[in-house]
N, CA, C and O atoms as a MOPAC input file, in Angstrom:
PM7 MOZYME 1SCF
protein

 N     63.54500 1   134.68800 1   182.07600 1
 C     63.48200 1   133.13900 1   181.70800 1
 C     62.95700 1   133.00200 1   180.17800 1
 O     63.43200 1   132.24400 1   179.33200 1
 N     61.86400 1   133.90900 1   180.00500 1
 C     61.01600 1   133.81800 1   179.08900 1
 C     61.84500 1   134.12600 1   177.68100 1
 O     61.70200 1   133.52700 1   176.61600 1
 N     62.71700 1   135.18600 1   177.95800 1
 C     63.72600 1   135.63200 1   176.63500 1
 C     64.72200 1   134.29300 1   176.44400 1
 O     65.04200 1   133.99600 1   175.29300 1
 N     65.17000 1   133.55500 1   177.46700 1
 C     66.00900 1   132.47700 1   177.28900 1
 C     65.63600 1   131.26400 1   176.54700 1
 O     66.30300 1   130.64300 1   175.72000 1
 N     64.22500 1   130.99600 1   177.07300 1
 C     63.66200 1   129.86100 1   176.44900 1
 C     62.83300 1   130.23100 1   174.82000 1
 O     62.48300 1   129.40000 1   173.98300 1
 N     62.72000 1   131.41400 1   174.76500 1
 C     62.08100 1   131.97900 1   173.67800 1
 C     62.62000 1   131.23700 1   172.27600 1
 O     61.85500 1   130.62500 1   171.53100 1
 N     63.87100 1   131.36700 1   172.06500 1
 C     64.42800 1   130.74600 1   171.02500 1
 C     64.67600 1   129.26600 1   170.85400 1
 O     64.90500 1   128.75000 1   169.76100 1
 N     64.61400 1   128.60000 1   172.03100 1
 C     64.36400 1   127.29400 1   171.95600 1
 C     63.22000 1   126.88300 1   171.61500 1
 O     63.11200 1   125.86700 1   170.92800 1
 N     61.95200 1   127.72300 1   172.10600 1
 C     60.56300 1   127.24000 1   171.68000 1
 C     60.32300 1   127.51400 1   170.29900 1
 O     59.62600 1   126.75200 1   169.63000 1
 N     60.84500 1   128.54200 1   169.81600 1
 C     60.68000 1   128.84600 1   168.37600 1
 C     61.25100 1   127.81600 1   167.47300 1
 O     60.58000 1   127.33400 1   166.56000 1
 N     62.57500 1   127.44300 1   167.72900 1
 C     63.25600 1   126.20800 1   167.23900 1
 C     62.46500 1   124.93200 1   167.14500 1
 O     62.31200 1   124.22500 1   166.14900 1
 N     61.99700 1   124.76600 1   168.34500 1
 C     61.16400 1   123.34400 1   168.66200 1
 C     59.86900 1   123.58300 1   167.61000 1
 O     59.58600 1   122.63200 1   166.88200 1
 N     59.12500 1   124.73700 1   167.51000 1
 C     58.19900 1   124.84800 1   166.84100 1
 C     58.46500 1   124.64000 1   165.25300 1
 O     57.69500 1   123.88500 1   164.66000 1
 N     59.31900 1   125.15000 1   164.66800 1
 C     59.89900 1   125.10800 1   163.52700 1
 C     60.07400 1   123.82700 1   163.02500 1
 O     59.65600 1   123.40300 1   161.94800 1
 N     60.82900 1   123.12800 1   164.01400 1
 C     61.34600 1   121.57000 1   163.97400 1
 C     60.01700 1   121.00500 1   163.62600 1
 O     59.83600 1   120.42600 1   162.55500 1
 N     59.10500 1   121.16000 1   164.49500 1
 C     57.88800 1   120.29500 1   164.32100 1
 C     56.98900 1   120.45700 1   163.01400 1
 O     56.43900 1   119.54900 1   162.39000 1
 N     56.96600 1   121.89700 1   162.73000 1
 C     56.42000 1   122.26600 1   161.31600 1
 C     56.96500 1   121.59900 1   160.29400 1
 O     56.28900 1   120.94000 1   159.50300 1
 N     58.30800 1   121.72600 1   160.22900 1
 C     59.04000 1   121.05900 1   159.08000 1
 C     58.90100 1   119.50500 1   159.24100 1
 O     58.62700 1   118.90800 1   158.20000 1
 N     59.01300 1   118.93000 1   160.11600 1
 C     58.68700 1   117.33800 1   160.24900 1
 C     57.21500 1   117.16300 1   159.84500 1
 O     57.02800 1   116.17200 1   159.13900 1
 N     56.12500 1   117.90200 1   160.13100 1
 C     54.73900 1   117.69400 1   159.52800 1
 C     54.97700 1   117.80200 1   157.94800 1
 O     54.62300 1   116.87000 1   157.22500 1
 N     55.47000 1   118.74000 1   157.51700 1
 C     55.59700 1   119.08500 1   156.13700 1
 C     56.33000 1   117.98100 1   155.47700 1
 O     55.96000 1   117.60100 1   154.36600 1
 N     57.40600 1   117.40000 1   156.11400 1
 C     58.00500 1   116.13300 1   155.37600 1
 C     57.08100 1   114.98200 1   155.53000 1
 O     56.97700 1   114.14300 1   154.63500 1
 N     56.41200 1   114.91500 1   156.62600 1
 C     55.38300 1   113.63300 1   156.64300 1
 C     54.43900 1   113.63200 1   155.41000 1
 O     54.26000 1   112.67900 1   154.65100 1
 N     53.81700 1   114.96500 1   155.33100 1
 C     52.98200 1   115.29000 1   154.42200 1
 C     53.67300 1   114.87300 1   153.11800 1
 O     53.16300 1   113.95300 1   152.47900 1
 N     54.71100 1   115.42300 1   152.69700 1
 C     55.30700 1   115.11600 1   151.32500 1
 C     55.57900 1   113.72300 1   150.96100 1
 O     55.46300 1   113.32500 1   149.80200 1
 N     55.94400 1   112.97100 1   151.95000 1
 C     56.42700 1   111.69900 1   151.92100 1
 C     55.07800 1   110.88600 1   151.62800 1
 O     55.02700 1   110.07600 1   150.70300 1
 N     53.93600 1   111.16000 1   152.50700 1
 C     52.73000 1   110.62200 1   151.98700 1
 C     52.12900 1   110.83700 1   150.59400 1
 O     51.61000 1   109.98100 1   149.87700 1
 N     52.30600 1   112.21200 1   150.33400 1
 C     52.11900 1   112.60900 1   148.88600 1
 C     52.65900 1   111.88600 1   147.74100 1
 O     52.04900 1   111.57700 1   146.71700 1
 N     54.13200 1   111.60600 1   148.10100 1
 C     54.94700 1   110.82500 1   147.18800 1
 C     54.52000 1   109.71300 1   147.08700 1
 O     54.37300 1   109.31500 1   145.93200 1
 N     54.18200 1   108.84700 1   148.12100 1
 C     53.65300 1   107.50400 1   148.19900 1
 C     52.54000 1   107.41500 1   147.11100 1
 O     52.63900 1   106.69600 1   146.11800 1
 N     51.55600 1   108.14800 1   147.36700 1
 C     50.40600 1   108.38200 1   146.76400 1
 C     50.50200 1   108.44700 1   145.28300 1
 O     49.89600 1   107.67900 1   144.53500 1
 N     51.39600 1   109.52400 1   144.84600 1
 C     51.69700 1   109.50100 1   143.40600 1
 C     52.39200 1   108.39100 1   142.68600 1
 O     52.31800 1   108.18000 1   141.47600 1
 N     53.13000 1   107.64900 1   143.63500 1
 C     53.94500 1   106.54400 1   143.10100 1
 C     52.96300 1   105.36000 1   142.89900 1
 O     53.10000 1   104.55700 1   141.97600 1
 N     51.90800 1   105.29200 1   143.86400 1
 C     51.21900 1   104.03800 1   143.52700 1
 C     49.99300 1   104.45800 1   142.62900 1
 O     49.35000 1   103.63200 1   141.98100 1
 N     49.72600 1   105.79000 1   142.64400 1
 C     48.73800 1   105.95600 1   141.39500 1
 C     49.24100 1   105.71600 1   140.12900 1
 O     48.54900 1   105.13200 1   139.29500 1
 N     50.57300 1   106.16900 1   139.83800 1
 C     50.95500 1   105.79000 1   138.55300 1
 C     51.39500 1   104.29700 1   138.33900 1
 O     51.57100 1   103.81400 1   137.22000 1
 N     51.53600 1   103.70100 1   139.36800 1
 C     51.77000 1   102.24100 1   139.24100 1
 C     50.38300 1   101.51700 1   138.99900 1
 O     50.36300 1   100.45000 1   138.38400 1
 N     49.28800 1   102.06500 1   139.45500 1
 C     48.17800 1   101.49800 1   139.22000 1
 C     47.60600 1   101.83200 1   137.65000 1
 O     46.96400 1   101.04600 1   136.95300 1
 N     47.94600 1   102.97700 1   137.35100 1
 C     47.37500 1   103.58100 1   136.05900 1
 C     48.46100 1   102.63900 1   134.97500 1
 O     48.01100 1   102.29000 1   133.88300 1
 N     49.46600 1   102.38100 1   135.25200 1
 C     50.30200 1   101.70700 1   134.12600 1
 C     50.05200 1   100.19600 1   134.14600 1
 O     50.31300 1    99.48200 1   133.17800 1
 N     49.49100 1    99.70500 1   135.38800 1
 C     49.04300 1    98.27100 1   135.24300 1
 C     47.59300 1    98.06200 1   135.20300 1
 O     47.13100 1    96.96100 1   135.50500 1
 N     46.92900 1    98.92400 1   134.89200 1
 C     45.36900 1    98.91600 1   134.51700 1
 C     44.95700 1    97.75300 1   133.92700 1
 O     44.05300 1    97.04000 1   134.36400 1
 N     45.84700 1    97.47400 1   132.57100 1
 C     45.39600 1    96.26200 1   131.85900 1
 C     45.61900 1    94.89700 1   132.33100 1
 O     44.99300 1    93.91100 1   131.94400 1
 N     46.69900 1    94.91700 1   133.32400 1
 C     47.14100 1    93.70400 1   133.91100 1
 C     46.23500 1    93.43500 1   134.96600 1
 O     45.86600 1    92.28400 1   135.19800 1
 N     45.79500 1    94.55300 1   135.71700 1
 C     44.61000 1    94.34900 1   136.59000 1
 C     43.22800 1    93.80900 1   136.26800 1
 O     42.45400 1    93.06500 1   136.87200 1
 N     43.18500 1    94.53300 1   134.94000 1
 C     41.76300 1    94.04300 1   134.42800 1
 C     41.82300 1    92.65900 1   133.95700 1
 O     40.77500 1    92.01400 1   134.00300 1
 N     43.11100 1    91.98300 1   133.41800 1
 C     43.13300 1    90.55900 1   133.05500 1
 C     42.75600 1    89.75400 1   134.31000 1
 O     41.89000 1    88.88000 1   134.34500 1
 N     43.56100 1    90.18700 1   135.39200 1
 C     43.27500 1    89.55700 1   136.73000 1
 C     41.89900 1    89.50200 1   137.01400 1
 O     41.32600 1    88.46600 1   137.35400 1
 N     41.33800 1    90.63600 1   136.87500 1
 C     39.66600 1    90.65900 1   137.35700 1
 C     39.00900 1    89.72200 1   136.45500 1
 O     38.18700 1    88.93000 1   136.91700 1
 N     39.32700 1    89.73600 1   135.04600 1
 C     38.71300 1    89.00700 1   133.90100 1
 C     38.70500 1    87.68900 1   134.35000 1
 O     37.64800 1    87.06000 1   134.30000 1
 N     39.83800 1    87.11300 1   134.83200 1
 C     40.14200 1    85.68100 1   135.20000 1
 C     39.57500 1    85.13300 1   136.51500 1
 O     39.62500 1    83.92500 1   136.74300 1
 N     39.01700 1    86.03300 1   137.41900 1
 C     38.27500 1    85.85400 1   138.53000 1
 C     38.90400 1    86.25400 1   139.86900 1
 O     38.45600 1    85.79800 1   140.92100 1
 N     39.85400 1    87.03300 1   139.83900 1
 C     40.59500 1    87.72800 1   140.81800 1
 C     39.62000 1    88.57600 1   141.74000 1
 O     38.98000 1    89.37300 1   141.05400 1
 N     39.34400 1    88.63600 1   142.98500 1
 C     38.45200 1    89.25500 1   143.72400 1
 C     38.95800 1    90.71300 1   143.92400 1
 O     40.16100 1    90.97300 1   143.92200 1
 N     38.08200 1    91.56500 1   144.08000 1
 C     38.59800 1    92.98600 1   144.66700 1
 C     39.25000 1    92.92300 1   145.90100 1
 O     40.05400 1    93.83900 1   146.07300 1
 N     39.15300 1    92.18300 1   146.73400 1
 C     39.67400 1    92.11500 1   147.99000 1
 C     41.25800 1    91.77800 1   147.84300 1
 O     42.17200 1    92.27800 1   148.49900 1
 N     41.34600 1    90.84300 1   146.85600 1
 C     42.77900 1    90.47100 1   146.53600 1
 C     43.66500 1    91.49300 1   145.90800 1
 O     44.84100 1    91.69800 1   146.21000 1
 N     42.86400 1    92.20000 1   144.86600 1
 C     43.64100 1    93.14600 1   144.23200 1
 C     43.95600 1    94.42800 1   145.27800 1
 O     44.95200 1    95.15200 1   145.27400 1
 N     43.01800 1    94.46900 1   145.99900 1
 C     43.26200 1    95.48300 1   146.98200 1
 C     44.32700 1    95.23300 1   147.91100 1
 O     45.02000 1    96.19200 1   148.25100 1
 N     44.58000 1    94.01500 1   148.40400 1
 C     45.65400 1    93.27500 1   149.16100 1
 C     46.87600 1    93.56400 1   148.53700 1
 O     47.81400 1    94.06200 1   149.16100 1
 N     46.93700 1    93.21900 1   147.07900 1
 C     48.11800 1    93.34700 1   146.18700 1
 C     48.65500 1    94.85300 1   146.19600 1
 O     49.87600 1    95.00500 1   146.24500 1
 N     47.83400 1    95.96700 1   146.15300 1
 C     48.32400 1    97.06900 1   145.93400 1
 C     48.88500 1    97.64200 1   147.34300 1
 O     49.92500 1    98.29700 1   147.41100 1
 N     48.04600 1    97.31000 1   148.49500 1
 C     48.57900 1    97.77700 1   149.89300 1
 C     49.76100 1    96.75400 1   150.22600 1
 O     50.57900 1    97.14500 1   151.05900 1
 N     49.89700 1    95.80300 1   149.80700 1
 C     51.16400 1    94.93900 1   150.11600 1
 C     52.38000 1    95.84100 1   149.39000 1
 O     53.41900 1    96.12800 1   149.98500 1
 N     52.11600 1    96.20200 1   148.14400 1
 C     53.30200 1    97.18500 1   147.51900 1
 C     53.50100 1    98.28900 1   148.63600 1
 O     54.63700 1    98.42800 1   149.09000 1
 N     52.56400 1    99.01100 1   149.06400 1
 C     52.83300 1   100.15100 1   149.90200 1
 C     53.52300 1    99.56200 1   151.14500 1
 O     54.28000 1   100.35700 1   151.70200 1
 N     53.43200 1    98.41800 1   151.66700 1
 C     53.71700 1    98.16800 1   152.92100 1
 C     55.12200 1    97.72200 1   152.70400 1
 O     55.92800 1    97.93300 1   153.61000 1
 N     55.50100 1    97.14300 1   151.63700 1
 C     56.88900 1    96.74600 1   151.10000 1
 C     57.67100 1    98.01700 1   151.23400 1
 O     58.71100 1    98.02700 1   151.89300 1
 N     57.18600 1    99.15900 1   150.60000 1
 C     58.00100 1   100.17700 1   150.39400 1
 C     58.12700 1   100.93100 1   151.73600 1
 O     59.15100 1   101.54100 1   152.04400 1
 N     57.06000 1   100.85600 1   152.49400 1
 C     57.21900 1   101.31700 1   153.95800 1
 C     58.14700 1   100.53300 1   154.69800 1
 O     58.73900 1   101.12200 1   155.60300 1
 N     58.40700 1    99.31000 1   154.50600 1
 C     59.22000 1    98.11700 1   155.37100 1
 C     60.70100 1    98.79800 1   154.85100 1
 O     61.58900 1    99.09300 1   155.65000 1
 N     60.79300 1    98.96300 1   153.63500 1
 C     62.15000 1    99.48600 1   153.02800 1
 C     62.59500 1   100.70300 1   153.75200 1
 O     63.76300 1   100.69300 1   154.14000 1
 N     61.85800 1   101.76700 1   154.00800 1
 C     61.90100 1   102.89500 1   154.30900 1
 C     62.31100 1   103.08000 1   155.85100 1
 O     63.16400 1   103.84700 1   156.29800 1
 N     61.42700 1   102.11800 1   156.60500 1
 C     61.64400 1   102.14400 1   157.87600 1
 C     63.03000 1   101.49800 1   158.26600 1
 O     63.72600 1   101.88600 1   159.20400 1
 N     63.31800 1   100.50600 1   157.45500 1
 C     64.84600 1    99.70500 1   157.66400 1
 C     65.81000 1   100.66000 1   157.26100 1
 O     66.84400 1   100.70000 1   157.92900 1
 N     65.68100 1   101.46300 1   156.27600 1
 C     66.88900 1   102.51900 1   156.07100 1
 C     66.72300 1   103.62400 1   157.09100 1
 O     67.76500 1   104.08100 1   157.56200 1
 N     65.54500 1   104.13300 1   157.51300 1
 C     65.43400 1   105.15200 1   158.35900 1
 C     65.99500 1   104.48500 1   159.80900 1
 O     66.64900 1   105.18400 1   160.58300 1
 N     65.75100 1   103.37700 1   160.04400 1
 C     66.15200 1   102.83500 1   161.51600 1
 C     67.52100 1   102.81200 1   161.59200 1
 O     68.13800 1   103.11700 1   162.61300 1
 N     68.15100 1   102.37600 1   160.29900 1
 C     69.78900 1   102.50400 1   160.42600 1
 C     70.38500 1   103.74700 1   160.56600 1
 O     71.39700 1   103.90200 1   161.25000 1
 N     69.79800 1   104.70300 1   159.93000 1
 C     70.25300 1   106.05700 1   159.98000 1
 C     70.04500 1   106.60200 1   161.31400 1
 O     70.89200 1   107.29300 1   161.88100 1
 N     68.89700 1   106.28600 1   161.82500 1
 C     68.41100 1   106.76800 1   163.24700 1
 C     69.54500 1   106.03800 1   164.22100 1
 O     70.13200 1   106.77000 1   165.01800 1
 N     69.83600 1   104.79000 1   164.19100 1
 C     70.64200 1   104.17200 1   164.88500 1
 C     72.29400 1   104.97800 1   164.92100 1
 O     73.04900 1   105.02200 1   165.89200 1
 N     72.49800 1   105.48600 1   163.72300 1
 C     73.75500 1   106.04100 1   163.47000 1
 C     73.94700 1   107.58500 1   164.14200 1
 O     75.00600 1   108.04000 1   164.57600 1
 N     72.63400 1   108.26200 1   164.10900 1
 C     72.49600 1   109.55100 1   164.66400 1
 C     72.14900 1   109.55000 1   166.09300 1
 O     72.06500 1   110.62500 1   166.68600 1
 N     71.94500 1   108.46100 1   166.68200 1
 C     71.43700 1   108.78300 1   168.16000 1
 C     72.54800 1   109.26500 1   168.84400 1
 O     72.41900 1   110.22000 1   169.61000 1
 N     73.97100 1   108.55300 1   168.60700 1
 C     75.02600 1   108.97700 1   169.44000 1
 C     75.38400 1   110.10200 1   169.32300 1
 O     76.12000 1   110.53800 1   170.20800 1
 N     75.00300 1   110.99200 1   168.19400 1
 C     75.48500 1   112.37400 1   167.96400 1
 C     74.44000 1   113.19600 1   168.74900 1
 O     74.81300 1   114.12500 1   169.46500 1
 N     73.31000 1   112.91100 1   168.64200 1
 C     71.99400 1   113.90400 1   169.06300 1
 C     72.00200 1   113.55400 1   170.59700 1
 O     71.75200 1   114.48700 1   171.36000 1
 N     72.22000 1   112.51400 1   171.04800 1
 C     72.08300 1   112.18100 1   172.53500 1
 C     72.76000 1   113.16800 1   173.24700 1
 O     72.24500 1   113.63700 1   174.26100 1
 N     74.07400 1   113.62300 1   172.76400 1
 C     74.85800 1   114.37800 1   173.60100 1
 C     74.25000 1   116.00100 1   173.79500 1
 O     74.56800 1   116.81700 1   174.66100 1
 N     73.40600 1   116.13100 1   172.82800 1
 C     72.64800 1   117.58700 1   172.68200 1
 C     71.55700 1   117.73200 1   173.72100 1
 O     71.32100 1   118.82900 1   174.22800 1
 N     70.86500 1   116.59600 1   174.05400 1
 C     69.71300 1   116.75700 1   174.78500 1
 C     70.00600 1   116.43700 1   176.34300 1
 O     70.76800 1   115.57500 1   176.78000 1
 N     69.14100 1   117.42700 1   177.13000 1
 C     69.27600 1   117.55100 1   178.43000 1
 C     68.19500 1   116.90900 1   179.01400 1
 O     67.04200 1   117.23100 1   178.72700 1
 N     68.48200 1   115.94400 1   179.88300 1
 C     67.37800 1   115.11600 1   180.44600 1
 C     66.59500 1   114.17100 1   179.78400 1
 O     65.88200 1   113.44300 1   180.47400 1
 N     66.60000 1   114.03900 1   178.48200 1
 C     65.70900 1   113.33800 1   177.65800 1
 C     66.66400 1   112.35900 1   176.77100 1
 O     67.70700 1   112.76400 1   176.25700 1
 N     66.19900 1   111.06000 1   176.65600 1
 C     67.02000 1   110.30000 1   175.80000 1
 C     66.65300 1   110.17100 1   174.36000 1
 O     65.47900 1   109.99300 1   174.03600 1
 N     67.50600 1   110.24600 1   173.58400 1
 C     67.17300 1   110.41300 1   172.06500 1
 C     66.51500 1   109.00700 1   171.68700 1
 O     65.74500 1   108.94200 1   170.72800 1
 N     66.78900 1   108.02100 1   172.35800 1
 C     66.13400 1   106.65500 1   171.97700 1
 C     65.16000 1   106.27300 1   173.24700 1
 O     65.49800 1   105.79500 1   174.32900 1
 N     63.89900 1   106.61700 1   172.80100 1
 C     62.99600 1   106.02900 1   173.77000 1
 C     62.22900 1   105.09500 1   172.94300 1
 O     61.85900 1   105.38800 1   171.80600 1
 N     61.97300 1   103.90100 1   173.54100 1
 C     61.19800 1   102.94900 1   172.68600 1
 C     59.67200 1   103.37800 1   172.34500 1
 O     59.23100 1   103.22600 1   171.20600 1
 N     58.95500 1   103.87900 1   173.31000 1
 C     57.67300 1   104.49100 1   173.10600 1
 C     57.64700 1   105.41400 1   172.02000 1
 O     56.72700 1   105.29700 1   171.21100 1
 N     58.53800 1   106.35700 1   171.85000 1
 C     58.60000 1   107.36400 1   170.85000 1
 C     58.82900 1   106.73500 1   169.74300 1
 O     58.01600 1   106.97000 1   168.84900 1
 N     59.77900 1   105.91500 1   169.47300 1
 C     60.06600 1   105.26300 1   168.26200 1
 C     58.86300 1   104.30700 1   167.75300 1
 O     58.57400 1   104.19600 1   166.56200 1
 N     58.23400 1   103.66800 1   168.74500 1
 C     56.89800 1   102.96400 1   168.30500 1
 C     55.54600 1   103.81200 1   167.94900 1
 O     54.59100 1   103.37600 1   167.30500 1
 N     55.66800 1   105.06300 1   168.48600 1
 C     54.81400 1   106.19000 1   168.03000 1
 C     55.10400 1   106.47400 1   166.64400 1
 O     54.23800 1   106.32000 1   165.78200 1
 N     56.19100 1   106.85200 1   166.39600 1
 C     56.88800 1   107.52700 1   165.05100 1
 C     56.61900 1   106.21100 1   163.92500 1
 O     56.25900 1   106.51000 1   162.78600 1
 N     56.77000 1   105.05500 1   164.22100 1
 C     56.49300 1   104.12700 1   163.40000 1
 C     55.17700 1   103.72300 1   162.99200 1
 O     54.91900 1   103.29400 1   161.86700 1
 N     54.15600 1   103.90200 1   164.14100 1
 C     52.84300 1   104.02100 1   163.90300 1
 C     52.21000 1   105.20300 1   163.05000 1
 O     51.35500 1   104.99500 1   162.18900 1
 N     52.60400 1   106.20200 1   163.30200 1
 C     52.37600 1   107.39500 1   162.49000 1
 C     52.69900 1   107.27000 1   161.10100 1
 O     51.86700 1   107.59100 1   160.25200 1
 N     54.11100 1   106.72700 1   160.71200 1
 C     54.32300 1   106.44400 1   159.52400 1
 C     53.61000 1   105.53500 1   158.71400 1
 O     53.41000 1   105.62100 1   157.50200 1
 N     53.16200 1   104.45500 1   159.67700 1
 C     52.60400 1   103.20600 1   158.99500 1
 C     51.09900 1   103.77800 1   158.62500 1
 O     50.53800 1   103.46700 1   157.57400 1
 N     50.58500 1   104.54200 1   159.49000 1
 C     49.10900 1   105.15000 1   159.24500 1
 C     49.13400 1   105.97700 1   158.03100 1
 O     48.20100 1   105.98400 1   157.22800 1
 N     50.22100 1   106.68500 1   157.89800 1
 C     50.40900 1   107.99000 1   156.82400 1
 C     50.45100 1   107.06600 1   155.31100 1
 O     49.85300 1   107.41200 1   154.29100 1
 N     51.28300 1   105.85500 1   155.44400 1
 C     51.47800 1   104.95500 1   154.36400 1
 C     50.19200 1   104.39300 1   153.88300 1
 O     49.84900 1   104.37200 1   152.70100 1
 N     49.44000 1   103.89400 1   154.98300 1
 C     48.13500 1   103.26000 1   154.59600 1
 C     47.22100 1   104.23900 1   153.95700 1
 O     46.70000 1   104.02900 1   152.86100 1
 N     47.05000 1   105.22600 1   154.60700 1
 C     46.09100 1   106.24000 1   154.21800 1
 C     46.46200 1   106.75100 1   152.85300 1
 O     45.53700 1   107.00000 1   152.08100 1
 N     47.65300 1   106.92900 1   152.47800 1
 C     48.05500 1   107.36300 1   151.17900 1
 C     47.81000 1   106.65600 1   150.15800 1
 O     47.57100 1   107.09600 1   149.03300 1
 N     47.86600 1   105.21800 1   150.57300 1
 C     47.83900 1   104.18200 1   149.38700 1
 C     46.39000 1   103.56600 1   149.42500 1
 O     46.18000 1   102.53000 1   148.79400 1
 N     45.52400 1   104.08600 1   150.04600 1
 C     44.09200 1   103.47700 1   150.26700 1
 C     43.40500 1   104.01100 1   148.86000 1
 O     42.64000 1   103.21900 1   148.31000 1
 N     43.60000 1   105.16200 1   148.30400 1
 C     42.71100 1   105.58500 1   147.06000 1
 C     43.14500 1   104.87000 1   146.04600 1
 O     42.27900 1   104.33700 1   145.35200 1
 N     44.46300 1   104.68500 1   145.71700 1
 C     45.19000 1   103.92700 1   144.60000 1
 C     44.52100 1   102.59800 1   144.52400 1
 O     44.03100 1   102.11800 1   143.50100 1
 N     44.55100 1   101.95200 1   145.91200 1
 C     44.35300 1   100.54400 1   145.93500 1
 C     42.73400 1   100.36000 1   145.61300 1
 O     42.26100 1    99.48000 1   144.89300 1
 N     42.06300 1   101.30100 1   146.25000 1
 C     40.54500 1   101.02800 1   145.83300 1
 C     40.27100 1   101.54800 1   144.46600 1
 O     39.17700 1   101.25500 1   143.98300 1
 N     41.03000 1   102.21900 1   143.82100 1
 C     40.83800 1   102.49400 1   142.22400 1
 C     41.28800 1   101.31400 1   141.63300 1
 O     40.82500 1   101.09000 1   140.51400 1
 N     41.99400 1   100.58000 1   142.04900 1
 C     42.50400 1    99.39000 1   141.36200 1
 C     41.64100 1    98.28500 1   141.67700 1
 O     41.54500 1    97.37800 1   140.85000 1
 N     41.00800 1    98.23100 1   142.74100 1
 C     40.00600 1    97.20800 1   143.07600 1
 C     38.81700 1    97.46300 1   142.45600 1
 O     38.03900 1    96.50900 1   142.46700 1
 N     38.43100 1    98.48200 1   141.90600 1
 C     37.19800 1    98.70100 1   141.29100 1
 C     37.38200 1    98.99900 1   139.52400 1
 O     36.53200 1    99.50700 1   138.79300 1
 N     38.61500 1    98.56100 1   139.17400 1
 C     38.76200 1    98.51400 1   137.77100 1
 C     37.83500 1    97.68000 1   137.00200 1
 O     37.81800 1    96.48500 1   137.29700 1
 N     37.12800 1    98.05800 1   136.15000 1
 C     36.19600 1    97.25200 1   135.24500 1
 C     36.75900 1    96.50300 1   134.22200 1
 O     36.99100 1    97.08000 1   133.16000 1
 N     37.01900 1    95.33600 1   134.34200 1
 C     37.72300 1    94.40800 1   133.31700 1
 C     37.47900 1    94.69500 1   131.90500 1
 O     38.39900 1    94.78900 1   131.09200 1
 N     36.42600 1    94.81400 1   131.65400 1
 C     36.20300 1    95.04500 1   130.13900 1
 C     36.62300 1    96.32000 1   129.59700 1
 O     37.09400 1    96.38600 1   128.46200 1
 N     36.46400 1    97.47700 1   130.44000 1
 C     37.00600 1    98.76100 1   130.09100 1
 C     38.52800 1    98.75300 1   129.93600 1
 O     39.10900 1    99.36100 1   129.03700 1
 N     39.11700 1    98.03600 1   130.85900 1
 C     40.54200 1    97.96100 1   130.98100 1
 C     41.25900 1    97.41500 1   130.04600 1
 O     42.35300 1    97.85800 1   129.69600 1
 N     40.52600 1    96.08100 1   129.40700 1
 C     40.97500 1    95.42100 1   128.25700 1
 C     40.72600 1    96.13500 1   126.96700 1
 O     41.45100 1    95.97700 1   125.98400 1
 N     39.73600 1    96.88500 1   126.99200 1
 C     39.55400 1    97.68300 1   125.72200 1
 C     40.40400 1    98.89700 1   125.58900 1
 O     40.70200 1    99.42900 1   124.52000 1
 N     40.74200 1    99.25700 1   126.69700 1
 C     41.74300 1   100.46700 1   126.81900 1
 C     43.11400 1   100.06800 1   126.31600 1
 O     43.78400 1   100.75500 1   125.54500 1
 N     43.50800 1    98.78400 1   126.87000 1
 C     44.92000 1    98.36500 1   126.81300 1
 C     45.27600 1    98.06200 1   125.38100 1
 O     46.38600 1    98.31400 1   124.91100 1
 N     44.04600 1    97.37700 1   124.54400 1
 C     44.31100 1    97.04900 1   123.36600 1
 C     44.43400 1    97.88800 1   122.28700 1
 O     44.70000 1    97.43000 1   121.17600 1

């Protein structure tokens, strides 16, 4: 029995490993995208802060951009998932491909990774010194 299930267990472990790598790379990509966006918009953020924008408002602005990207990714991924469920469901024995708890957990993990990876660029944007940003922009 161990020999029969060994290859399935190895395939399952490899799939889990590659899913973790994909999750890490997506978080890293979102971090890089938002960091570049904050770096390009430092002058704009400096002007906003010089005109009285609060740090919390700037923080929410950057985090809302991240959540907008997350929403677009979830909609696209959900559409692809809905199309793939029919094909995958026939390969699974005793397990449904569409389990609402599993889908909610995956959505929660993706949301956590998106917020965690966008927190550093958002904090960096919120702590921009308006004078330094305006000097560097001119």
